[in-house]
C-alpha positions as CSV (number, residue, x, y, z in Angstrom):
1,M,10.4,-12.3,7.3
2,R,11.0,-9.7,4.7
3,F,10.3,-9.8,1.0
4,V,11.5,-7.1,-1.4
5,I,9.2,-7.6,-4.5
6,Q,10.2,-6.1,-7.8
7,R,7.8,-6.1,-10.6
8,V,9.9,-7.0,-13.6
9,T,9.8,-7.7,-17.3
10,K,12.7,-10.1,-16.9
11,G,15.2,-11.3,-14.3
12,E,18.1,-13.5,-14.1
13,V,20.4,-14.9,-11.4
14,R,24.0,-16.1,-12.2
15,I,26.6,-18.0,-10.2
16,E,30.2,-17.9,-11.7
17,E,28.9,-16.8,-15.1
18,K,26.3,-19.6,-15.2
19,T,22.7,-18.8,-15.3
20,I,20.9,-20.8,-12.6
21,G,17.6,-19.0,-12.8
22,K,15.7,-16.8,-15.3
23,I,12.2,-15.4,-15.7
24,G,10.2,-13.2,-18.0
25,K,7.3,-11.0,-16.7
26,G,6.7,-11.4,-13.0
27,F,8.4,-10.8,-9.7
28,V,11.9,-10.9,-8.5
29,V,11.7,-11.5,-4.8
30,L,14.6,-11.0,-2.4
31,I,13.8,-13.0,0.8
32,G,15.2,-12.3,4.2
33,V,14.5,-14.7,7.1
34,S,14.8,-13.6,10.7
35,G,15.5,-15.9,13.7
36,S,11.8,-15.7,14.8
37,D,10.1,-16.7,11.5
38,T,7.9,-19.9,11.3
39,K,6.2,-21.7,8.4
40,E,3.0,-19.8,9.4
41,T,4.8,-16.6,8.9
42,A,5.9,-17.7,5.5
43,D,2.4,-18.8,4.5
44,K,1.1,-15.4,5.4
45,M,3.8,-13.5,3.4
46,I,3.3,-15.9,0.4
47,K,-0.4,-15.3,0.4
48,K,0.1,-11.5,0.5
49,M,2.8,-11.6,-2.2
50,L,0.7,-13.7,-4.6
51,G,-2.3,-11.6,-4.1
52,L,-0.8,-8.2,-4.7
53,R,-2.4,-6.5,-7.6
54,I,0.4,-4.5,-9.0
55,F,0.1,-5.3,-12.7
56,E,-1.8,-2.9,-15.0
57,D,-5.1,-3.8,-16.5
58,E,-6.5,-2.5,-19.9
59,Q,-7.0,0.9,-18.2
60,G,-3.6,1.4,-16.9
61,K,-4.6,0.7,-13.3
62,T,-2.6,-1.5,-11.1
63,N,-5.3,-4.1,-10.7
64,L,-4.0,-7.5,-11.8
65,S,-2.2,-10.2,-9.7
66,L,0.8,-12.4,-10.7
67,D,-1.7,-15.2,-11.6
68,S,-3.8,-12.8,-13.8
69,V,-0.8,-12.0,-16.0
70,K,0.6,-15.5,-15.9
71,G,3.7,-14.1,-14.2
72,E,6.7,-16.0,-13.0
73,L,8.7,-15.9,-9.8
74,L,12.5,-15.6,-9.2
75,L,13.1,-16.1,-5.5
76,I,16.5,-15.1,-4.1
77,S,17.6,-15.5,-0.4
78,Q,19.1,-12.4,1.0
79,F,20.1,-12.3,4.6
80,T,21.3,-8.6,4.4
81,L,17.7,-7.6,4.4
82,Y,18.2,-7.9,8.2
83,A,21.2,-5.7,8.3
84,N,21.1,-3.4,11.4
85,C,23.0,-0.1,10.8
86,K,22.0,1.8,13.9
87,K,25.5,1.7,15.5
88,G,28.6,2.5,13.4
89,N,29.1,1.9,9.8
90,R,29.4,-1.8,9.7
91,P,26.0,-3.5,9.6
92,S,25.2,-6.2,12.2
93,F,23.2,-9.2,11.0
94,I,22.3,-10.6,14.5
95,E,18.6,-10.4,13.6
96,A,19.0,-12.6,10.5
97,G,18.0,-16.3,11.0
98,A,20.8,-18.9,11.6
99,P,21.9,-20.4,8.2
100,D,20.4,-23.8,8.8
101,M,17.0,-22.4,9.9
102,A,17.0,-19.7,7.2
103,S,17.8,-22.2,4.5
104,E,14.9,-24.4,5.6
105,M,12.5,-21.5,5.5
106,Y,13.7,-20.4,2.0
107,E,13.2,-24.0,0.7
108,Y,9.8,-24.0,2.3
109,V,8.9,-20.6,0.5
110,I,10.0,-22.1,-2.8
111,A,8.0,-25.3,-2.4
112,K,4.8,-23.5,-1.3
113,C,5.2,-21.0,-4.4
114,K,5.7,-23.9,-6.8
115,E,2.2,-25.2,-5.5
116,Q,0.6,-22.1,-7.0
117,V,2.8,-20.5,-9.6
118,P,3.8,-22.6,-12.8
119,V,7.2,-21.0,-13.2
120,V,9.3,-20.6,-10.1
121,E,13.0,-20.0,-10.5
122,R,15.5,-19.6,-7.7
123,G,18.9,-18.6,-6.4
124,E,21.3,-20.7,-4.4
125,F,21.3,-20.1,-0.6
126,G,24.4,-18.6,0.7
127,A,26.1,-18.4,-2.8
128,D,27.7,-15.2,-4.3
129,M,25.0,-14.4,-6.9
130,K,24.8,-11.8,-9.5
131,V,21.2,-10.7,-9.9
132,S,20.1,-8.8,-13.1
133,L,16.6,-7.4,-13.7
134,V,14.6,-4.9,-15.6
135,N,12.3,-3.3,-13.0
136,D,8.9,-2.6,-14.6
137,G,7.8,0.9,-13.5
138,P,9.9,0.8,-11.5
139,F,7.7,-1.0,-9.1
140,T,9.0,-2.2,-5.8
141,I,7.1,-3.4,-2.6
142,I,8.5,-4.3,0.7
143,L,6.6,-6.8,2.8
144,D,7.6,-7.1,6.3
145,S,6.0,-9.7,8.7
146,E,6.4,-7.3,11.6
147,S,4.5,-4.6,10.1
């Protein structure tokens, strides 16, 4: 499983000009699911993400977690995080989870995050989405369950 976590001052996801998810200060998270991911994998990734101390404290040090700043989450599925570009110029997505399994894992991540974070917005699995955000910093962290 891969999470691309962007610290933002705001984020939004739209489908066909309609906003389906919108947050203020928090994380916009792109979520990629591989064929070997499990709920245990997701639990570890969620725990790590929610524990990240990447918001600034009063001294300007990145020392505060999402919870400490009452941050919000916008979770977006993105199978292209498992693009393999080793051969040729056309990416292969063979490492990405099958759609049914990946959708189930995405829904699981959303549900688990909602247990701990008051505001959790989401994209739509498999849809053509337009994501906009203001990256704060910029600050982007990549979590990979394989590393």
